[in-house]
N, C-alpha and C positions, 0 to 999 in steps of 0.2 A: 965761829962767828955767829952771833945771834941773828936769826931770820925773823924779820918783822913784816907783818901785814898791816897796812894802814887803811882805815875806812874813813871816807870823806863824803861830804855832800856839797861843798861849796868851793871857795877860792883856793884853799889849801895853804894858807900861811903857816899853820903849824906843821904841815907836811914839809914845806920848804925849809923850815927851821931844822927839822930832823935830817933832811937831805944835806943841808949845809954842814951840820955837825959831823955827819958821816964823811963828807968830802974833806973836811979839815982834819980828820983823823981823831976827833974827840969822842966819837962814838963807834965802837967796834961792832958794827951791825951791817946787815944787808937788807934792804927792802925788797922782798921777793914778789910782792903784789901790792898794787893800789886798787882798791875797790870803791866805786862810787855808786850811790843809788840815784844819781842825777847825771844824765848823759851830757848836760851842758856845764858841768862843774869844771872850773878852771884848773882844779887840782889834777885832772886827767892830763891836761897840757903840761903841767909841771913834771908829771911822771914821764911823759914822752920826751920832753927836753933833756931828761936825765937818764934816758934808756932804761926806765923801770917799767916792767909789764903792768898794764892797766886793764881794767874791765869795768863794765857797768852791770850791776845786778840790782834790779828794781823790784820792790815788793809787788808793784802793780802787774808785773809779768807773771805772777804766780797766783794760784787759786786760794792760797792761804798764807798767813804769816809763818806758820810752821814749815810749809814747803819752801818758802823763801829762805828762812834761816837755815834749814837743813842743806839747801844748795850752797849757801854762803859758807857754812861750816865745812862742807866737802871741798869747796874751792880752796879755802885757807889751808886745810890739811893737805890737799894735793900740792900746794906751794910750800909745804913743810914749814909753815909759820909756827914759830915758837912764842911770839909775843904779838898780840893784837893791840894796835893803837887806834883809839877812836879820836880822830882829829877833826872835830866839827862834823861828826856823823849824826845826822838829825833823825835817828831812829832809836827808840828804846828797845833793847834786846831782851829776849825772854830768859828765864832760868835755864832752859835747855841749852841755849847758846853759851851762857855763863858757865854751865857745867862742862861743856865741851872744851873750854879753855880756862878752867879754874885756876885762879891766881896768876893768869897770864894775859889779862886784859887791863889796859890802862886807858883812862879818859882824860882829856884836857877840857876842863870846865872854866868858863870865863867869869868866875867870881871867886871870892874867898869863902869857900864852903866852911861853915854851914849857911852863909848868907846867899840869898838869891839862887837857890838850887832846888832840885826836885822836879816834880811834874809841872810842866808849863814854862820852866825856866831854861831856855835854850837860845842860842844865837843872839840877835840884837835885843830880844826881850829881856835878857839879863841886864844889859846896859841901860835900857829904858827904865827898868825897875830901880836900878841903883840911882839913877839921876832923879827919878820921881821921889825917892826916899830922902834924897839929899845927903847921901853918904859922902864923906871927905876922902875916904880911902876905899879902893876896890882892888881887884887883881885877878889872878888866875890860880887854879888849883890843878895839879896832876894827882889823880887818885886811882887806886885799884877799883875795878868794877866788881860789884857783888850783885845780888839779886834785887836790891833796892835801886832807887833812882838817886844817884849822886850820894850814896851812903857808904861806899867802900872806904877802906883805910887811906888816909892822905899820905902821899909820897913827898910832895913839895908844894909850897905856895910862894907866890911872888906878889907883893903889894905894889900898887901904884896910886899916886895922888889923883884925886878927881879935881880937875881945874874948873873954874867958874864958867868958862866958855865951852866946856866939853859937850859934845853931842853923842848920841849912841854910836855914830860912825867913828868919831875921834877916840872915844873910849875903847871901842873894839880894837883899834889899831894899837 
């Protein structure tokens, strides 16, 4: 069974979708750890409600990004993680982190890459930009993580219509 580590920063709706698919038997995997860089992330509560080990590892608790990432790498390896899922994790990871889990990191990005991606496009900023541009279709992309920002090979995309009354919040949902 595939052992997954999920990295989150916020509410954890993508995490919940993964948990639901595992519970339905549609995904043969086990989440061995949920890591947040935000101690008030609701995703941690989702993990606790499903008896999944959670922890908070914040960059601000370390003297450098390198030491933060090395601690995170060691934690994931200690939990025998085979696939790292970035599910709303608001930190860009270094090449060293990517090398540690080469071809075993996927990201959920809230747009149809190559639109509204890369540096500065995360969270609601993506939806704000889509609405400002006036696009009629947006969506989400799951892609492998490489050393660029949102540049790895695309696994799957799902398009959604943008409605006239959409807001960044409604579009995010």
